C-alpha positions as CSV (number, residue, x, y, z in Angstrom):
1,M,2.5,17.0,-11.9
2,V,-1.0,17.5,-10.7
3,Q,-1.9,21.2,-10.3
4,T,-2.2,22.6,-7.2
5,P,-4.9,24.8,-6.4
6,D,-2.9,28.3,-7.4
7,S,-2.0,26.1,-10.4
8,Q,-5.2,26.2,-11.1
9,L,-5.9,29.5,-10.0
10,K,-3.4,30.8,-12.6
11,V,-5.2,29.0,-15.4
12,D,-8.7,30.3,-14.5
13,N,-7.0,33.4,-13.9
14,T,-5.4,33.5,-17.5
15,A,-8.6,32.5,-19.3
16,K,-10.8,35.2,-17.9
17,A,-7.9,37.6,-18.7
18,A,-7.7,36.5,-22.4
19,A,-12.0,36.4,-22.7
20,G,-11.8,40.3,-21.5
21,F,-13.2,39.3,-17.9
22,Y,-9.9,39.7,-16.4
23,T,-10.8,42.8,-13.8
24,E,-7.4,42.6,-11.3
25,E,-4.2,44.1,-13.4
26,V,-2.3,41.6,-15.8
27,T,1.7,42.9,-15.9
28,P,3.9,41.6,-18.3
29,S,5.2,39.0,-15.2
30,K,2.0,37.9,-14.2
31,V,1.5,37.2,-18.1
32,A,4.3,35.0,-18.7
33,D,4.3,33.2,-15.4
34,F,1.2,31.5,-17.9
35,E,2.3,32.5,-21.4
36,F,2.9,28.5,-22.1
37,L,-1.0,28.4,-22.1
38,F,-1.3,30.7,-25.2
39,T,1.6,29.4,-28.1
40,R,1.7,27.9,-31.6
41,A,-0.3,24.3,-29.4
42,I,-4.2,26.2,-29.9
43,E,-3.4,26.2,-33.6
44,F,-4.2,22.5,-35.2
45,R,-4.2,23.4,-38.9
46,Q,-0.7,22.6,-39.5
47,E,-1.2,18.9,-37.8
48,T,-0.7,15.7,-39.6
49,I,-2.9,12.8,-37.3
50,Y,-2.6,9.8,-37.1
51,F,-5.0,7.6,-35.9
52,I,-4.0,4.2,-34.2
53,I,-6.0,1.4,-32.6
54,V,-3.6,0.6,-29.5
55,D,-4.2,-3.3,-29.7
56,R,-3.7,-3.8,-33.2
57,F,-0.3,-1.6,-33.7
58,S,2.7,-2.7,-31.9
59,D,3.2,-5.4,-29.1
60,G,5.9,-3.3,-26.8
61,D,5.5,-5.4,-23.6
62,P,4.5,-9.5,-24.2
63,N,3.8,-9.8,-20.7
64,N,0.8,-7.4,-20.4
65,N,-1.0,-9.5,-23.2
66,V,-2.9,-12.0,-20.8
67,G,-4.3,-9.1,-18.6
68,P,-7.1,-9.9,-16.1
69,N,-8.8,-12.1,-18.3
70,P,-6.9,-14.9,-20.1
71,E,-10.0,-15.3,-21.7
72,L,-9.7,-12.0,-24.1
73,Y,-6.7,-12.2,-25.8
74,D,-5.4,-14.3,-28.6
75,A,-2.2,-15.0,-29.4
76,N,-2.7,-16.5,-32.8
77,R,-4.7,-13.1,-33.9
78,K,-7.5,-15.3,-35.8
79,Q,-10.4,-13.8,-33.4
80,W,-11.1,-10.4,-34.6
81,G,-13.0,-9.5,-31.5
82,K,-10.2,-10.0,-29.0
83,Y,-7.4,-8.4,-28.0
84,W,-4.4,-9.3,-30.0
85,G,-1.8,-7.3,-27.5
86,G,-1.1,-3.9,-29.4
87,D,0.1,-1.5,-25.9
88,L,1.3,1.8,-25.6
89,Q,4.9,0.9,-25.0
90,G,4.3,-0.2,-28.5
91,V,3.6,3.2,-29.4
92,I,6.1,4.6,-28.0
93,D,8.8,2.0,-29.6
94,K,7.4,3.5,-33.4
95,L,7.9,7.2,-32.6
96,D,10.5,7.4,-34.9
97,Y,8.6,5.9,-37.4
98,L,6.2,8.0,-37.0
99,K,7.8,11.4,-36.5
100,N,10.0,10.6,-39.7
101,M,7.1,10.0,-41.7
102,G,5.8,13.5,-40.5
103,V,3.5,12.9,-37.8
104,T,3.0,15.5,-35.6
105,A,-0.2,14.4,-33.9
106,I,-1.3,10.7,-32.6
107,W,-5.2,10.1,-32.0
108,L,-4.7,7.0,-29.8
109,S,-8.3,4.8,-29.3
110,P,-9.8,5.6,-26.2
111,L,-7.1,4.1,-23.0
112,F,-9.8,3.7,-20.5
113,E,-9.9,0.7,-18.2
114,Q,-12.8,-1.5,-20.0
115,V,-15.5,-4.1,-19.8
116,E,-13.2,-7.4,-18.4
117,E,-15.3,-9.9,-20.0
118,L,-16.7,-11.3,-23.5
119,Q,-20.0,-10.2,-25.1
120,V,-20.2,-13.1,-27.5
121,E,-17.3,-13.3,-29.2
122,F,-16.0,-9.8,-28.5
123,A,-14.1,-7.8,-26.0
124,A,-13.4,-4.3,-25.5
125,M,-10.3,-4.3,-27.6
126,H,-11.5,-1.3,-29.6
127,G,-11.9,1.3,-25.8
128,Y,-15.6,2.2,-25.9
129,W,-16.9,0.2,-22.9
130,T,-15.2,2.2,-20.5
131,K,-15.4,0.9,-16.8
132,D,-13.1,4.0,-15.3
133,F,-12.1,7.3,-16.7
134,K,-9.7,7.5,-14.4
135,R,-8.0,4.1,-15.1
136,I,-6.2,2.9,-17.9
137,N,-6.8,-0.3,-19.5
138,P,-4.2,-3.0,-17.9
139,R,-3.2,-4.7,-21.3
140,L,-2.1,-1.2,-22.7
141,V,0.1,-0.3,-19.9
142,N,3.3,-2.2,-18.4
143,S,3.0,-5.6,-16.7
144,N,2.6,-5.3,-13.2
145,E,2.4,-1.6,-13.4
146,S,-0.6,0.4,-11.6
147,T,-3.8,1.4,-13.6
148,S,-4.5,4.4,-11.9
149,L,-3.7,7.2,-14.2
150,F,-1.6,9.0,-11.5
151,Q,0.6,5.9,-11.5
152,S,1.2,4.6,-14.9
153,N,4.9,5.1,-15.5
154,V,4.3,4.3,-19.5
155,F,1.8,6.7,-20.1
156,D,4.0,9.4,-18.6
157,R,6.9,7.9,-20.8
158,L,4.7,8.1,-24.0
159,I,3.4,11.7,-23.4
160,E,7.4,13.2,-22.6
161,E,8.6,10.7,-25.6
162,M,5.9,12.8,-27.8
163,H,6.5,16.0,-26.8
164,K,10.1,15.9,-26.8
165,R,9.6,15.0,-30.5
166,G,7.4,18.3,-30.8
167,M,4.5,15.8,-31.3
168,K,0.8,16.0,-30.1
169,L,-1.1,13.3,-28.2
170,I,-4.8,13.0,-28.9
171,L,-7.0,11.0,-26.1
172,D,-10.6,9.4,-28.0
173,I,-12.7,10.0,-25.5
174,V,-16.8,8.7,-24.8
175,C,-19.1,10.8,-23.1
176,N,-22.4,9.6,-24.1
177,H,-22.0,6.0,-22.5
178,S,-20.3,2.8,-20.9
179,S,-20.9,-0.5,-21.2
180,P,-23.4,-2.7,-22.9
181,D,-24.8,-6.4,-20.6
182,V,-22.1,-8.3,-20.7
183,N,-22.8,-11.4,-18.7
184,G,-25.6,-9.7,-16.4
185,H,-23.7,-6.8,-15.9
186,K,-24.2,-3.4,-17.6
187,G,-22.8,0.2,-17.0
188,E,-20.9,-0.4,-13.9
189,L,-18.9,3.0,-13.6
190,Y,-16.2,3.2,-11.3
191,D,-14.2,6.5,-10.1
192,D,-10.4,5.4,-9.8
193,G,-11.7,2.0,-8.0
194,V,-14.7,3.0,-6.3
195,L,-18.4,1.7,-7.9
196,I,-20.7,4.8,-8.1
197,A,-23.3,3.6,-10.5
198,D,-24.8,0.2,-12.2
199,F,-27.5,0.4,-14.9
200,Y,-29.7,-2.2,-13.2
201,N,-29.2,-0.7,-9.8
202,D,-29.5,3.1,-11.2
203,V,-30.6,4.6,-7.3
204,N,-29.1,8.2,-8.4
205,N,-30.4,8.6,-12.3
206,W,-27.3,8.1,-13.9
207,Y,-28.2,6.3,-16.7
208,Y,-31.7,6.7,-19.1
209,H,-33.7,3.4,-19.4
210,N,-35.8,4.1,-22.4
211,G,-34.5,0.9,-24.7
212,E,-32.3,0.9,-27.9
213,I,-32.7,3.5,-31.1
214,T,-35.4,2.3,-33.7
215,D,-35.5,5.6,-35.8
216,W,-32.7,7.5,-36.5
217,N,-34.4,10.1,-37.7
218,D,-36.3,10.8,-34.1
219,D,-34.1,13.3,-32.5
220,W,-35.7,12.2,-29.0
221,Q,-34.5,8.8,-29.2
222,L,-30.8,9.9,-30.4
223,L,-30.5,11.6,-27.0
224,N,-32.4,9.4,-24.8
225,C,-31.9,6.0,-26.2
226,E,-29.5,3.6,-26.2
227,L,-26.9,3.5,-29.4
228,S,-26.3,-0.7,-29.8
229,G,-27.2,-1.5,-26.3
230,L,-25.0,0.6,-24.3
231,A,-25.7,2.1,-21.0
232,T,-26.2,5.8,-22.1
233,F,-25.6,8.5,-19.4
234,N,-28.1,10.9,-18.0
235,E,-26.6,14.5,-19.1
236,K,-29.1,15.9,-17.0
237,N,-27.3,14.4,-13.8
238,I,-25.4,16.8,-12.4
239,E,-23.4,14.4,-10.9
240,Y,-22.3,12.5,-13.8
241,R,-21.4,16.0,-15.9
242,N,-18.8,16.7,-12.9
243,Y,-17.4,12.8,-13.0
244,I,-16.9,13.0,-16.6
245,K,-15.4,16.6,-16.8
246,S,-13.3,15.9,-13.7
247,A,-11.3,12.6,-15.1
248,I,-10.7,14.2,-18.7
249,K,-9.2,17.1,-16.6
250,Q,-6.9,14.8,-15.2
251,W,-5.3,12.7,-18.5
252,L,-5.1,17.1,-19.7
253,D,-3.7,17.5,-16.4
254,R,-1.0,14.0,-17.4
255,G,-0.1,16.1,-20.6
256,V,-2.8,15.0,-23.4
257,D,-2.7,17.6,-25.7
258,A,-6.4,17.3,-28.2
259,L,-9.4,15.7,-27.6
260,R,-11.3,13.6,-30.0
261,V,-15.2,13.0,-29.0
262,D,-17.2,10.0,-29.3
263,T,-20.8,9.8,-30.8
264,V,-21.6,13.7,-30.2
265,K,-25.1,13.5,-32.4
266,H,-26.6,11.9,-28.8
267,L,-25.9,14.3,-26.8
268,P,-27.6,18.0,-26.5
269,V,-25.7,20.8,-27.5
270,W,-25.7,22.4,-24.6
271,F,-24.3,19.1,-22.9
272,W,-21.4,20.3,-25.3
273,Q,-21.4,23.8,-24.7
274,E,-20.9,23.4,-20.9
275,F,-18.5,20.4,-21.4
276,V,-16.0,22.3,-24.0
277,S,-16.1,25.7,-22.0
278,D,-15.0,23.8,-18.5
279,I,-12.1,22.0,-20.3
280,Q,-10.9,24.8,-22.2
281,T,-11.1,26.9,-18.7
282,H,-8.8,24.1,-17.5
283,K,-6.6,23.9,-20.4
284,P,-7.2,26.9,-22.8
285,S,-5.0,25.4,-25.5
286,V,-7.1,22.2,-26.2
287,F,-8.3,21.6,-29.3
288,L,-11.4,19.7,-29.6
289,F,-13.0,17.6,-32.5
290,G,-16.4,15.6,-32.3
291,E,-17.7,12.3,-34.6
292,W,-21.3,13.0,-35.6
293,G,-21.5,9.9,-37.6
294,F,-21.5,9.6,-40.9
295,C,-22.8,13.5,-41.6
296,K,-23.2,15.3,-44.2
297,P,-23.0,19.1,-44.5
298,W,-26.7,19.7,-45.7
299,D,-28.2,17.8,-43.1
300,G,-28.0,21.1,-40.7
301,K,-27.9,19.8,-37.5
302,S,-23.8,18.5,-37.6
303,V,-23.5,22.3,-38.8
304,N,-25.3,23.7,-36.3
305,F,-23.7,21.2,-33.5
306,T,-20.2,22.5,-35.4
307,N,-20.4,26.3,-35.1
308,K,-22.6,26.4,-31.8
309,S,-20.3,23.5,-29.5
310,G,-17.0,25.2,-29.8
311,M,-15.2,21.9,-31.3
312,S,-14.5,20.7,-34.9
313,I,-15.9,17.8,-36.5
314,L,-14.6,14.6,-38.6
315,D,-15.5,15.6,-42.1
316,F,-17.8,12.5,-42.9
317,G,-19.2,14.4,-46.2
318,F,-15.7,15.4,-47.8
319,C,-14.7,11.6,-46.7
320,D,-17.6,10.0,-49.0
321,A,-16.8,12.5,-52.1
322,I,-13.2,11.6,-52.2
323,R,-14.5,7.9,-51.8
324,A,-17.1,7.9,-54.2
325,A,-15.1,9.9,-56.7
326,L,-11.6,7.6,-56.4
327,A,-12.5,4.0,-54.5
328,H,-15.7,3.8,-56.7
329,N,-14.7,5.6,-59.9
330,S,-18.1,7.0,-59.4
331,E,-20.1,9.2,-62.4
332,G,-18.8,12.7,-61.9
333,G,-15.5,11.9,-60.5
334,F,-13.9,15.1,-59.2
335,H,-17.5,17.5,-60.0
336,L,-18.0,15.2,-56.5
337,I,-15.3,17.0,-54.3
338,E,-16.1,20.2,-56.2
339,D,-19.4,20.4,-55.0
340,M,-18.7,18.8,-51.0
341,L,-16.1,21.7,-51.0
342,K,-19.0,24.6,-52.3
343,F,-20.6,23.8,-48.6
344,D,-17.7,25.1,-46.5
345,A,-19.4,28.5,-46.3
346,L,-22.0,26.4,-43.8
347,Y,-19.3,26.2,-41.2
348,D,-17.8,28.8,-39.1
349,R,-14.4,26.5,-39.4
350,A,-14.2,24.6,-42.3
351,T,-10.8,24.8,-42.4
352,E,-10.6,23.1,-38.8
353,L,-12.6,20.1,-39.8
354,I,-10.8,16.8,-39.5
355,T,-10.4,14.9,-43.3
356,F,-9.8,11.3,-44.0
357,I,-10.5,9.0,-46.5
358,D,-11.4,5.8,-44.1
359,N,-11.1,5.2,-40.5
360,H,-12.2,2.3,-37.7
361,D,-16.2,2.3,-38.6
362,M,-15.9,1.8,-42.2
363,P,-14.1,-0.6,-44.6
364,R,-10.9,0.7,-45.6
365,F,-10.3,2.6,-48.8
366,Q,-8.3,-0.5,-50.4
367,S,-11.1,-2.5,-49.4
368,L,-13.0,-0.8,-52.0
369,N,-10.3,0.2,-54.4
370,P,-7.0,-1.9,-54.1
371,D,-5.0,0.3,-56.4
372,P,-2.4,1.6,-54.7
373,E,-1.8,4.5,-57.1
374,I,-5.5,5.5,-56.4
375,L,-4.7,5.1,-52.9
376,R,-1.8,7.6,-53.2
377,L,-4.1,10.3,-54.8
378,A,-6.5,10.1,-52.0
379,V,-4.0,10.4,-49.2
380,N,-2.7,14.1,-51.4
381,L,-6.0,15.2,-52.0
382,I,-6.5,15.1,-48.1
383,M,-2.8,16.4,-47.0
384,T,-3.0,19.3,-49.9
385,S,-7.2,20.2,-49.6
386,R,-8.7,22.6,-46.7
387,G,-8.8,21.2,-43.5
388,I,-6.6,19.2,-40.6
389,P,-5.6,15.6,-42.6
390,C,-6.1,12.2,-40.2
391,I,-4.6,9.3,-41.3
392,Y,-5.6,5.8,-40.4
393,Y,-3.0,3.5,-39.0
394,G,-1.5,1.2,-41.7
395,T,-2.1,3.1,-44.4
396,E,1.0,4.0,-45.7
397,Q,1.9,0.1,-45.3
398,Y,-0.9,-0.7,-47.9
399,L,-2.7,-2.0,-44.8
400,Y,-6.2,-3.8,-45.1
401,N,-8.3,-6.9,-45.2
402,N,-11.1,-7.6,-47.3
403,I,-12.8,-10.3,-45.1
404,N,-17.1,-9.4,-45.1
405,G,-15.5,-6.7,-47.4
406,G,-13.4,-4.8,-44.6
407,N,-16.0,-3.8,-42.5
408,D,-15.8,-4.0,-39.0
409,P,-13.9,-5.2,-37.3
410,Y,-11.9,-6.4,-40.0
411,N,-11.0,-2.9,-41.0
412,R,-9.0,-2.7,-38.1
413,P,-5.9,-5.5,-38.8
414,M,-2.8,-6.0,-37.1
415,M,0.1,-3.5,-38.6
416,E,2.7,-6.0,-39.7
417,K,5.3,-3.8,-41.9
418,W,7.3,-0.8,-40.8
419,D,8.7,0.0,-44.6
420,M,10.1,3.5,-44.4
421,D,10.1,3.5,-48.4
422,T,7.0,2.9,-49.7
423,Q,5.7,5.9,-51.9
424,I,2.6,6.8,-49.5
425,Y,5.1,7.0,-46.5
426,Q,7.7,9.3,-48.6
427,D,4.9,11.4,-49.9
428,L,3.4,11.8,-46.2
429,Q,6.9,12.7,-45.1
430,M,7.0,15.9,-48.1
431,L,3.4,17.1,-47.6
432,S,3.7,17.4,-43.6
433,K,6.5,19.5,-43.9
434,L,4.8,21.5,-46.9
435,R,1.4,22.1,-44.4
436,R,4.1,23.4,-41.8
437,I,6.3,25.4,-44.2
438,N,3.3,26.9,-46.4
439,P,0.6,29.0,-44.6
440,A,-1.4,28.4,-47.9
441,V,-2.0,25.0,-47.5
442,S,-2.6,25.0,-43.5
443,L,-4.6,28.5,-43.4
444,G,-5.4,29.4,-46.8
445,S,-8.2,29.4,-49.1
446,Q,-8.9,26.5,-51.8
447,V,-9.9,27.6,-55.6
448,Q,-11.1,25.2,-58.0
449,K,-8.9,26.1,-61.6
450,Y,-10.0,23.1,-63.9
451,I,-12.0,20.1,-63.2
452,T,-13.2,16.9,-65.4
453,P,-14.4,14.1,-64.2
454,D,-10.9,12.6,-64.6
455,V,-8.6,15.9,-63.7
456,Y,-9.1,18.1,-60.5
457,C,-6.7,21.1,-60.7
458,Y,-6.6,24.0,-57.5
459,V,-4.9,26.6,-55.9
460,R,-4.6,27.3,-52.2
461,R,-3.8,30.8,-51.1
462,Y,-3.0,32.8,-48.0
463,R,-1.0,36.4,-48.1
464,D,1.5,36.0,-51.2
465,S,1.7,32.2,-50.3
466,R,0.8,30.0,-53.0
467,C,0.4,25.9,-53.7
468,F,-0.6,24.7,-56.7
469,V,-2.0,21.2,-57.2
470,A,-2.8,19.4,-60.2
471,M,-4.1,15.8,-60.0
472,N,-5.0,13.3,-62.6
473,K,-6.7,9.7,-61.9
474,G,-7.3,8.6,-65.6
475,D,-5.4,8.4,-68.9
476,Y,-2.9,11.1,-69.8
477,V,-3.8,14.3,-71.1
478,K,-2.6,17.6,-71.5
479,I,-4.3,20.6,-70.4
480,D,-4.2,24.5,-69.9
481,I,-4.6,26.6,-67.0
482,P,-5.1,30.3,-68.1
483,S,-4.8,31.5,-64.3
484,T,-2.8,29.5,-61.7
485,D,-2.4,32.6,-59.2
486,L,1.5,31.8,-58.9
487,E,4.3,33.7,-59.8
488,D,5.6,33.7,-62.7
489,G,8.9,31.3,-62.8
490,E,10.3,28.2,-62.9
491,Y,9.1,25.4,-60.6
492,I,9.9,22.0,-59.4
493,C,7.2,19.5,-58.7
494,I,8.1,18.4,-55.1
495,L,6.2,15.0,-55.5
496,T,7.9,14.4,-59.3
497,G,11.2,16.2,-59.6
498,R,9.5,17.3,-62.9
499,Q,10.2,21.1,-63.7
500,F,7.2,23.9,-64.7
501,E,7.8,27.2,-65.8
502,V,4.8,29.9,-65.4
503,K,4.3,33.0,-67.8
504,H,2.0,35.3,-67.0
505,G,0.3,33.0,-64.2
506,Q,-0.5,30.4,-66.5
507,L,0.7,26.8,-66.9
508,L,0.0,26.0,-71.0
509,G,0.8,22.4,-72.3
510,L,0.8,20.7,-68.8
511,E,0.9,17.3,-68.9
512,L,-0.2,14.7,-66.5
513,K,0.7,11.2,-66.6
514,R,-1.5,8.2,-66.0
515,K,-2.8,8.6,-62.4
516,E,-0.1,11.5,-61.4
517,M,-0.1,14.2,-58.9
518,I,2.1,17.4,-59.2
519,I,2.1,20.0,-56.2
520,L,3.8,23.8,-57.0
521,S,5.2,25.7,-53.8
522,Y,5.2,29.7,-53.6
523,L,6.2,30.9,-50.1
524,G,5.8,34.9,-49.3
525,D,7.1,36.6,-46.9
526,R,5.8,35.6,-43.5
527,V,3.8,37.4,-40.8
528,K,6.6,38.1,-38.1
529,G,5.5,40.0,-34.6
530,K,6.5,39.6,-30.7
531,T,2.8,38.6,-30.7
532,I,0.7,36.6,-33.4
533,V,-3.4,37.4,-33.7
534,R,-4.8,34.5,-35.5
535,A,-8.1,36.6,-36.3
536,Q,-11.4,34.5,-38.1
537,L,-14.6,36.3,-38.3
538,N,-17.9,34.6,-39.3
539,G,-21.5,35.4,-40.3
540,V,-20.7,38.5,-42.4
541,Q,-21.4,38.3,-46.3
542,T,-19.5,40.9,-48.3
543,R,-19.4,41.8,-52.2
544,L,-16.9,42.2,-54.9
545,G,-15.1,45.5,-53.8
546,E,-15.6,45.0,-50.3
547,T,-13.0,44.2,-47.5
548,I,-13.0,43.2,-43.7
549,V,-11.1,44.6,-41.8
550,V,-10.2,44.8,-37.9
551,T,-9.7,48.3,-36.4
552,G,-8.8,49.3,-32.8
553,D,-7.2,51.4,-29.8
554,C,-3.6,50.4,-30.8
555,P,-0.9,51.3,-33.2
556,E,-1.4,47.6,-35.5
557,L,-5.2,48.3,-35.7
558,G,-4.8,52.2,-36.8
559,N,-5.7,53.9,-33.5
560,W,-9.5,53.5,-34.6
561,D,-8.4,55.2,-37.9
562,I,-10.3,53.3,-40.2
563,S,-8.1,53.6,-43.3
564,K,-5.5,52.4,-41.2
565,A,-7.4,49.1,-40.4
566,Y,-5.5,45.7,-40.9
567,P,-7.0,43.8,-43.6
568,L,-8.1,40.0,-43.2
569,E,-8.3,37.9,-46.3
570,Y,-11.4,36.3,-47.8
571,I,-11.2,32.2,-47.1
572,N,-14.7,31.5,-48.2
573,P,-18.2,33.4,-48.3
574,N,-18.4,32.6,-44.4
575,T,-14.8,32.9,-43.0
576,W,-12.1,35.9,-43.1
577,F,-9.0,35.6,-41.5
578,A,-5.5,37.4,-41.2
579,E,-2.5,37.0,-38.9
580,I,-2.0,39.9,-37.4
581,P,1.5,41.0,-35.6
582,F,1.8,43.5,-32.3
583,N,5.0,44.8,-31.2
584,E,4.4,47.7,-29.5
585,S,0.7,46.4,-28.0
586,A,2.0,43.3,-27.5
587,G,1.8,42.1,-23.6
588,K,-1.6,45.3,-23.3
589,A,-4.8,45.1,-23.1
590,I,-6.2,46.6,-26.5
591,A,-9.9,47.2,-27.7
592,Y,-11.1,46.7,-31.3
593,K,-14.1,45.4,-33.3
594,Y,-14.7,44.5,-37.3
595,A,-15.5,46.7,-40.1
596,M,-16.0,46.5,-43.6
597,W,-14.2,49.1,-46.5
598,R,-16.4,49.4,-49.4
599,D,-15.1,50.9,-52.6
600,N,-16.5,54.5,-53.4
601,Q,-18.8,54.2,-50.2
602,E,-18.5,54.6,-46.5
603,P,-16.9,52.1,-44.5
604,V,-19.2,49.4,-42.1
605,R,-18.9,49.2,-38.6
606,E,-19.6,46.3,-36.3
607,N,-22.6,47.4,-34.2
608,L,-21.6,46.6,-30.3
609,V,-19.2,48.7,-28.1
610,N,-15.4,46.7,-28.7
611,R,-14.1,43.7,-28.1
612,R,-11.3,43.8,-25.3
613,W,-8.3,41.7,-25.3
614,I,-5.3,41.4,-23.0
615,L,-2.1,40.2,-25.3
616,V,0.2,38.2,-23.8
617,P,4.0,39.5,-24.6
618,E,5.0,36.7,-27.4
619,G,3.7,33.8,-28.6
620,T,0.5,33.2,-30.9
621,V,-3.1,33.6,-29.7
622,K,-6.6,33.1,-31.7
623,W,-9.8,35.2,-32.0
624,Q,-12.5,33.3,-33.5
625,D,-15.9,35.9,-33.7
626,N,-18.6,36.5,-35.3
627,W,-20.1,39.7,-37.1
628,V,-22.1,41.8,-34.6
629,H,-24.9,43.5,-36.8
């Protein structure tokens, strides 16, 4: 249902209350009315994402394949730039296959209505040449069904069936551009069927007219010129901003849970701050991550975007390191991955970076190295490392095509097999469960314990939970791990079934077979309370013997007695984190600030009056704060 003005008021007031701005008394009954907005849906670090190019996944309704323009469809699936028949019904048909594999969130390529003409030999099967942001591509809905978002039964069924299975839908959105010149038409944009902009008749200045980007190191060109001839929106135009935000909000109202945002580096950060703020006021639970194409943490610009925009990003740097170490077998091996992780302190949200080994803009992993055992190591590495893992469709079926080196569009083959017995499919089953069960994997720090170019051992830690990982991409080795951080006892590897004994925190004489990976998990006590606050603090420098704590005016935070404040856990040099249980104060307004315990010295407190929050009666919420000094 579309939200009514009354229901929208509830959303707005809840967001204000959570931020400490709501002045009207919020009774428990009022808070309970919109308690659903502050549940675990806001926490994405436990998810396993599966990215689908809808047209290339599964053809659930062959009757919609021809679409409005038969020239755009290739029934023989030989012309790689044309539509091949995948649709939303096909995704629905395969939900049990995905759920059984451990997928908890599905990222779908853009579903918006596209230009219905060929540009040379290419159609908009990828979804990035949008014609109408408020309608669905007719080739993705069922035959004879309306393309209006509010009349699409198959989209509603997709949302219903996913949510029934506890799965989240991630919508791929494009805010930077509409369509290129196709047969003399460019940037013709519609608002639910009504023409509102035209690049070649741009009377209301919806677009920039500065030609294509020629210098990718020129920031002005990145923001004001065209990407590959695509009509580039003028974000200074408030009519455009209102249109794009209203369109995305309609999709959220239909049940979309998260947004993947295309080409974020081509719009200024102030635009994204406004966009994210408005979107999360409308639906506070929505998670967003952007694509800053082929970024590296040392470039500064993508890090600044991540820290200032309100959304996370796809971790291209980590992807490149994995492909170099495993696919290319580059000199340095696993050191390349460990070196990349050392940049985590630059990010405020390193544990929310989206990790991957390939996608639709680069050759698939097996086009670089066809060895299925190496692919398995790469997949399992992102499943057990910091960040939120994203699997490109078909990886579990070893899907790839090497025409033209596997470059676009040959990195988008049709999904053909649905074998639930492949090694990677079974690994994903187990490791997705591990990510949800063991908070060390989804929330904790990552510490290297042993490394050579061919062998990599690390431990994930959070509170008293642990996950120890060892992988060997070379031949058989026997090594000693003098400190695993594991409790003493016997462990069974969740991948191999091999048994290991930890004594005095050590694993001595650890044997790793050729291209083998072992994973040892230890579960501590979980945090329990009526309301759980996941508190994260960034921007504070600490030394050995210093601990960040939260103090406040409630018993759970010590009633301002700093000796009884709640301690956070060190994640990396820029991040402290903890889950704080609230029972007595659940549903009440509280004040808090951060402080630093120091061995044999006076504690240091933040330099601000206080932070304020109204806690929901039950559920899980997040604080993401920066140290004020």
